[in-house]
C-alpha positions, 0 to 999 in steps of 0.5 A: 869191347863189352862194357863192365857194369856193376850194381852201382851203374846198372840202371844208368848204363842198361835201364836208361839206354836209348839203344838195345842192351845185351847183358851177359851175367857171368862169373870168373869160375864158370866154364861155360861163361868162358865159352860165351865170353868171346862170342859176346865180345865179337857181338860188341864189336860188330854192333857197337853203333847199334846196341850196347853189350855189357857184362856183369860179374854175378859174384861181385854184383849180386843185387842186379843178379838177384833183381833179374832172377839170375839162377844159372850162368851164363845168362844173357838178358836182352833189354829194350827201353829199360825192359827185359824183352828176351833171355838166353841161358847157357851156351848157344851158337853166336847166330842165336844171340845175333837173331835175338838182338836183330829182332830188337833193332 
């Protein structure tokens, strides 16, 4: 299951992670986010031993969203060694996200 992160624990959970991290920037009111959500959850289960999958609600955590220039949601950022190494904006098939994650493993 994806981990919920906030502005207060983002650095600890994401930037200091020793495994690749996928961050799903989303909001409750966002229709496309609801389409991506189940895909993100599936990936979190399938890759639980290889990567972290986290979700950040942009309405309640605007510091992190601003820090990474999130202007459209859903946006998924891929982190490795505390750095953004890839990005996906909008709804895409699950395999697109898996391919991006696999490139980091």
